[in-house]
N, C-alpha and C positions, 0 to 999 in steps of 0.2 A: 732296510738292510740290504738293498740291492747290491749284488756282487760280493757280499761278505757272508761267510758261513762259519759258525762256531764249530770247533772240532770235538766238543763235548758239552755237557750241560754245565751252566754256571748259574749261580744264585745271586741276584742283585735286589736288594731291598725286600727280601723275603719272597721273591718271585723267581721261579726256575725258567731259564731260557735254554733252548737246545738247537742242534743243527736243524736248519730249515725253518726255525721260528722267525716271525717278524719281530724285530726289536726296535722299540721307540728310540728316537735320536738321543734323548737325555740319558737313557740307559746305555746306549752304545758308547758314550763318552766315558762311562765308568768301568768299561771292560777293557783289560789290557790286550795289546796286540797279540800276545802269545796264545790267546784263546781262539784265534781265528785261523781258518785254513788258508794256506797260500793259494791265491787264485790262479797262479801260474802252474800249479802242480796238479796233475790228474789224481782223482780219488780212486783208489783201488776198487771200491765197491760201488761208488757213485751215490752213496747215501750219507756221507759225512762220517763214516766209521772206518774208512780205509786207513792204511798205514803209509800211504804214499807221501813222498816229499820230505824235505829237510826243514824242520821247524826248530828254531833256536830254543834251547832249554830255558825254563824260567830262571829268574835270578835266585841266588841262594839266600838273600836277605832283602828287606825293604819291600816296596810296593810290587805286587805281582809274584811274590815268593811263597804264597800260601799253599795249603794242602790241595785246594781245588785246582790250582794251576799245575802243580806237579802231577796230580792224578790225571788231568787231561793230557799232559805231555806223555806220561807213561802209557796211557790207553792208546794214543795215536801211534805209538811205536810198539804196540802189542806186548808191553811188559805187564805181566799179570801181578796184581797186588790185591791183597785181601780188602774186602769192603770196609773193614774197621782199621786199616793200616794208617799209621800216623804219617805226617809229612816226612819225618825222618826216615821211616821205613820205605816210603815211596822213593825218596832220593837215593837211599841205599840200593834199592832194586834197580834204579836207572844206572847207578854206578856199576853194579854187578853185570848189567846187560851191555856195558860199554858205551852207553849213550852220553855219559858225562864223566869227566875225570874226577877221581876221588880227591877230596880236599884234605890237605895235611893238617 
């Protein structure tokens, strides 16, 4: 995983991977780009938990639009969401924080 760091924990095939973990190549191919930190942007805290950088919001539907992707996006931007929040709740919180536009 040299040069690539996850912005939050992801689960692939029943295994959790997080910032700083070594990720096998076959697993890397299954993780969407939105789950990785931008290597050009400095991390505020240096530990993968900072909110620095502009990361594109996950898609609203289709591949990469799940609860985990939206939760990682919200966490990177310091948007607080409950541990049991649904994907829709997380998207709404991101809308309320002004990170994404509301869909009509």
